[in-house]
C-alpha positions, 0 to 999 in steps of 0.5 A: 433411127431417130435422134432419141431412139437406138439403131434398129440394125444395132438391135437386130445385130445384137439379136443375131449374135445372141441366137448364134450362141444359143443355136449354132454348134460349133460356134464360129464366134464365142461371145459370153456376154451376147445374151446377157447384154440383151437383158429382158429381151433375152427371155423373149428371144429364147421363146422365139428361136424356131421363128428366128431360125429360118434360112434367111435368118441363118444367112444373116446370122452367119455374116454377123458371126463371121465378120465379128470373128474375123475382126477379133482375129485381126485384132489379135494379129494387130496386137502382136504387131504392136497395136495399142488402140482399137476403135469400134465404129458403129459399136452397137451392143458389141461386147469386146471391151467388156470381156477383153483380156488385153488391159493395156489396149485402149478401146474406143466405141464410136456410135450415134449418141442415142444408140450409145445411151441405150447401150450404157443403160443396158450395161448398167441394168445388167451389171456389166462393168465398164473397164477403165481402158474403154472410152465412149465416143458419141458421134454421127458420121454424117455430121462430124469427122471421125478424126475430130471425134476421136481426137477430142476423146484422147485418141493418139494418132501416133499409135498403131490402131485397129478399126472394126467397122461392121454393118455400117458403110451401106448406111453412109454416103460415099463422102463420109466413107471416103473421109473415114478411110482416108483418116485410117489410112493416114495412121502409122504402118501396121494400122488397119480396118476390117469392114463389110460393104454392100455390092452394087446391085448391077453386079448381082445376078437376079436371085442375088438381087432379090435377096438384096432387095428384100434386105434393103426393104426391111431396113428401109421400113425401119427408117435406115435405108441403104445408101451406098453400094460398091464394086470390089475393083472400085473399092480397091482403088479407093483403098489404095488411094487412101494409103492402104497397102495390103487389101483382102476382099472376101466374098461370100464363097471365101467367107464360107470356105474360111468359117463354115466349111463342112457344116451340115446345119445350113449356116452360111453366108448368102451369095451377094449378101456382102463382102468383108474387107481387111485392109492394112496400112 
């Protein structure tokens, strides 16, 4: 991604969310705006569905759908326990704020300025209204701390807050990830974060390494190389040090068991592709 262009991976994630609405039944994640927000690209997408429904594409689509569903399920639980704010880190074309029924929930979309500008153009061109409960927070995780970016945008540190951080950590440095987790871990009890991460290559078998290498090669060619790989036990220690009490780490088998059991359409998360973590303060 350049300073003037939106994130390639944000575009691909939006495409996978839209294809999930078009092809997969039953849907794991319902997003009535996923197609609309693509604008003119939606027609091209519909004409290429066969090409976009390979086994590899289904694996990535399953991860995108499952992590979005898990994040919004956790948000629902968080609201029930008093969450007043929801922060979407690396929001891309996420549509939660534009279809939410929780008008009292303050939503902050944090993303790179170029990607956020691209999204706002999409919203305007498709006539999707921006709710008064939403605040855009343009920032670069590697250049500005999350704490500083949010506090300058009206974020309240004394409120229980839920964070979703999907498809972002592999592209960051360890220092920026640790700083972000430390900030979230310092928030009031009941706060939490739902995020995914890439497994360290040495922890994968040869087949899983090939799958990871293929994905890493694609994003590197787009100018967004993977930078951070983690081991589950090391991450757990990092989270506990940051102040998190309850930590759930779901591997591909656990994600498939929760969201894709008994399906016959091949929609499942590939082994070794990623882990999904739900951590609460």
